[in-house]
C-alpha positions in Angstrom: 13.8 -12.2 24.1 13.9 -13.0 20.4 14.6 -10.3 17.8 11.5 -9.0 16.0 13.3 -8.8 12.7 15.6 -11.3 11.1 16.7 -12.1 7.6 13.9 -14.6 7.0 11.1 -12.4 8.4 11.8 -8.7 7.8 9.5 -6.2 9.6 6.9 -4.8 7.3 6.5 -1.0 7.4 3.0 0.4 7.6 2.2 3.7 6.0 -0.7 6.0 6.6 -3.0 7.5 4.0 -1.0 10.7 3.6 2.0 8.8 2.6 0.0 6.5 0.3 -1.4 9.6 -1.5 2.1 11.1 -1.8 3.5 7.9 -3.2 0.7 7.2 -5.7 -0.5 10.7 -6.6 -4.1 9.4 -6.1 -6.7 11.3 -4.0 -8.4 9.8 -0.9 -11.7 9.3 -2.8 -10.0 7.6 -5.7 -8.0 5.3 -3.3 -11.2 4.1 -1.6 -13.0 3.7 -5.0 -10.1 1.5 -6.1 -10.2 -0.4 -2.9 -13.9 -1.1 -3.3 -13.3 -2.2 -6.9 -10.5 -4.5 -5.6 -8.0 -2.5 -7.7 -5.9 -1.3 -4.7 -4.7 -3.1 -1.6 -7.0 -2.9 1.5 -5.7 -1.1 4.5 -4.8 -2.9 7.8 -6.7 -1.8 10.9 -4.6 -0.3 13.6 -7.4 0.7 15.9 -11.0 1.8 15.9 -10.5 4.4 13.1 -6.8 4.2 12.2 -5.8 2.4 9.0 -2.5 1.9 7.3 -1.1 0.0 4.3 1.9 -2.3 4.1 4.5 -0.3 2.1 5.4 -3.4 0.0 1.8 -3.7 -1.2 1.7 -0.1 -2.2 5.1 -0.4 -4.0 3.8 -3.5 -5.8 0.7 -1.6 -6.9 2.9 1.2 -8.2 5.2 -1.3 -10.0 2.1 -2.8 -11.6 0.9 0.5 -12.9 4.4 1.2 -14.4 4.3 -2.3 -16.0 0.9 -1.5 -17.6 2.2 1.7 -19.0 4.8 -0.3 -21.0 2.2 -2.6 -22.4 0.0 0.2 -23.8 2.7 2.2 -25.6 
């Protein structure tokens, strides 16, 4: 059986909404408003109702917000 993770294909960590909110400081309602406005990454379906976000996409969004702060000072 082949390893799931290797140096060319690292395993992506998926995080649930509670962790997304903790990392971003954004409420659930604001997250979904931003998703609708295409201002935040869409979640991945895990099941009928369960959703999660790739950690790297959330981190990229946070980095983008930090970069914007530097431009507006």
